[in-house]
LOTOR-652968 format. One record per residue (C-alpha): z, y, x. Coordinates in steps of 0.1 Angstrom, whole numbers, padded with zeros to 4 digits, always signed. Layout:
% residues N
ZYX;...
This chain:
% residues 224
+1138+1274+0797;+1132+1239+0783;+1128+1225+0817;+1160+1240+0829;+1180+1225+0800;+1164+1191+0806;+1173+1193+0843;+1209+1201+0835;+1211+1172+0811;+1197+1148+0837;+1222+1161+0863;+1251+1158+0839;+1241+1123+0830;+1239+1113+0867;+1273+1127+0873;+1288+1108+0844;+1272+1076+0856;+1286+1082+0891;+1321+1089+0878;+1320+1058+0856;+1308+1037+0886;+1337+1050+0908;+1362+1043+0880;+1350+1008+0874;+1349+1001+0911;+1386+1011+0917;+1403+0997+0886;+1411+0961+0878;+1405+0946+0843;+1437+0936+0824;+1442+0899+0822;+1465+0876+0803;+1488+0856+0825;+1485+0819+0815;+1502+0787+0826;+1478+0770+0850;+1476+0733+0842;+1492+0709+0867;+1470+0681+0878;+1491+0669+0907;+1526+0676+0920;+1538+0677+0956;+1566+0651+0959;+1566+0630+0990;+1570+0592+0983;+1567+0596+0945;+1540+0592+0919;+1543+0601+0882;+1534+0578+0853;+1525+0596+0820;+1518+0577+0788;+1498+0595+0761;+1513+0582+0728;+1495+0590+0696;+1473+0559+0688;+1470+0523+0697;+1507+0521+0706;+1512+0484+0697;+1525+0475+0731;+1550+0503+0733;+1581+0482+0727;+1570+0457+0754;+1563+0486+0778;+1598+0500+0772;+1613+0466+0778;+1594+0463+0811;+1604+0498+0823;+1640+0491+0813;+1640+0458+0832;+1625+0474+0863;+1648+0504+0860;+1619+0528+0860;+1616+0561+0841;+1583+0577+0831;+1570+0605+0809;+1559+0598+0774;+1537+0626+0760;+1539+0621+0723;+1523+0639+0694;+1545+0655+0667;+1528+0635+0640;+1536+0603+0659;+1572+0614+0663;+1575+0620+0626;+1562+0584+0619;+1583+0567+0647;+1616+0585+0651;+1635+0553+0661;+1610+0546+0690;+1610+0583+0700;+1648+0583+0702;+1648+0551+0722;+1626+0567+0748;+1650+0596+0752;+1681+0575+0751;+1667+0552+0779;+1662+0582+0802;+1625+0588+0798;+1610+0622+0799;+1593+0634+0767;+1564+0658+0767;+1544+0670+0737;+1507+0666+0730;+1508+0690+0701;+1513+0679+0665;+1476+0670+0656;+1466+0663+0692;+1430+0652+0682;+1422+0687+0670;+1418+0721+0687;+1414+0757+0677;+1421+0793+0685;+1452+0804+0703;+1472+0811+0671;+1464+0777+0657;+1472+0758+0690;+1504+0777+0694;+1516+0769+0659;+1505+0733+0663;+1525+0729+0695;+1555+0747+0680;+1554+0723+0651;+1553+0694+0675;+1583+0706+0694;+1603+0708+0662;+1592+0673+0652;+1600+0657+0685;+1634+0674+0687;+1643+0662+0652;+1632+0627+0660;+1645+0622+0696;+1672+0649+0700;+1654+0666+0729;+1630+0695+0732;+1601+0689+0756;+1595+0713+0785;+1560+0698+0792;+1528+0701+0772;+1501+0675+0780;+1470+0693+0765;+1446+0663+0768;+1411+0671+0757;+1419+0705+0743;+1406+0738+0758;+1425+0742+0791;+1424+0780+0788;+1436+0782+0752;+1463+0756+0758;+1474+0774+0789;+1480+0806+0770;+1499+0787+0743;+1520+0770+0769;+1527+0804+0785;+1538+0820+0753;+1561+0790+0744;+1576+0787+0779;+1561+0753+0785;+1545+0738+0816;+1509+0726+0809;+1501+0693+0825;+1470+0671+0827;+1465+0642+0852;+1452+0633+0886;+1437+0599+0875;+1432+0583+0841;+1436+0545+0842;+1416+0543+0809;+1439+0518+0793;+1418+0514+0762;+1389+0500+0782;+1389+0464+0794;+1418+0441+0802;+1448+0442+0824;+1428+0433+0855;+1404+0462+0848;+1433+0487+0845;+1449+0474+0877;+1416+0479+0895;+1416+0516+0885;+1449+0523+0904;+1438+0544+0933;+1436+0524+0966;+1453+0553+0984;+1471+0574+0958;+1482+0608+0969;+1520+0614+0967;+1527+0636+0937;+1498+0624+0917;+1500+0620+0879;+1486+0587+0866;+1477+0587+0829;+1481+0556+0807;+1480+0547+0770;+1504+0521+0755;+1477+0496+0747;+1482+0458+0748;+1462+0456+0781;+1484+0484+0796;+1515+0465+0787;+1502+0434+0804;+1492+0454+0835;+1523+0475+0838;+1543+0451+0861;+1514+0448+0884;+1509+0486+0885;+1545+0491+0894;+1544+0465+0921;+1512+0480+0936;+1528+0514+0938;+1559+0501+0954;+1538+0482+0979;+1522+0515+0988;+1556+0530+0994;+1555+0552+0962;+1583+0554+0936;+1571+0557+0900;+1588+0586+0883;+1585+0610+0854;+1561+0640+0857;+1590+0664+0860;+1601+0649+0893;+1568+0656+0911;+1563+0692+0899;+1566+0719+0925;
């Protein structure tokens, strides 16, 4: 009698395992749809320039003057904290036709989804108050790509990164120029910082891109 009960128990257990295996094999786990970050666009004959603006922005006025003189528009990804401290400069960017993106409010910090979402929302409000425009792009920088992607999705933003970082905080203007890809792919996003060396290199960067048959544009113009 004991052996019979044990045999039934083993049989029932095997049946349960078989059913569970069939169920798991025929169903898909639920996933949260996120905004995949854009590293490169697909625009023929164009290449995007994106300035990350939150620190060492001493050359920003000179950079804006150069861009205005060359009639070039780019993307400025600014932090909400920077916009709060520099509303006049943020408004100038928008008024001169440049695209504004957000880096979050405290771009040097990261956290869980709820914190990142609140931080980005706070930055959007700060940038809109300073510049009169609400960004549609979120440059997530060194933050978690997955968490920032979810926050971007919830806020209706496009998460962007970059194709190549010109590392404008390292070396002089010549070093930055040397980092411009020899054969840049159309639609690429080049990342810069508004350092003094970047300001000195900017005219050379623009000339090099034009020589390669590429028009420097904001990020939004190379997105698919």
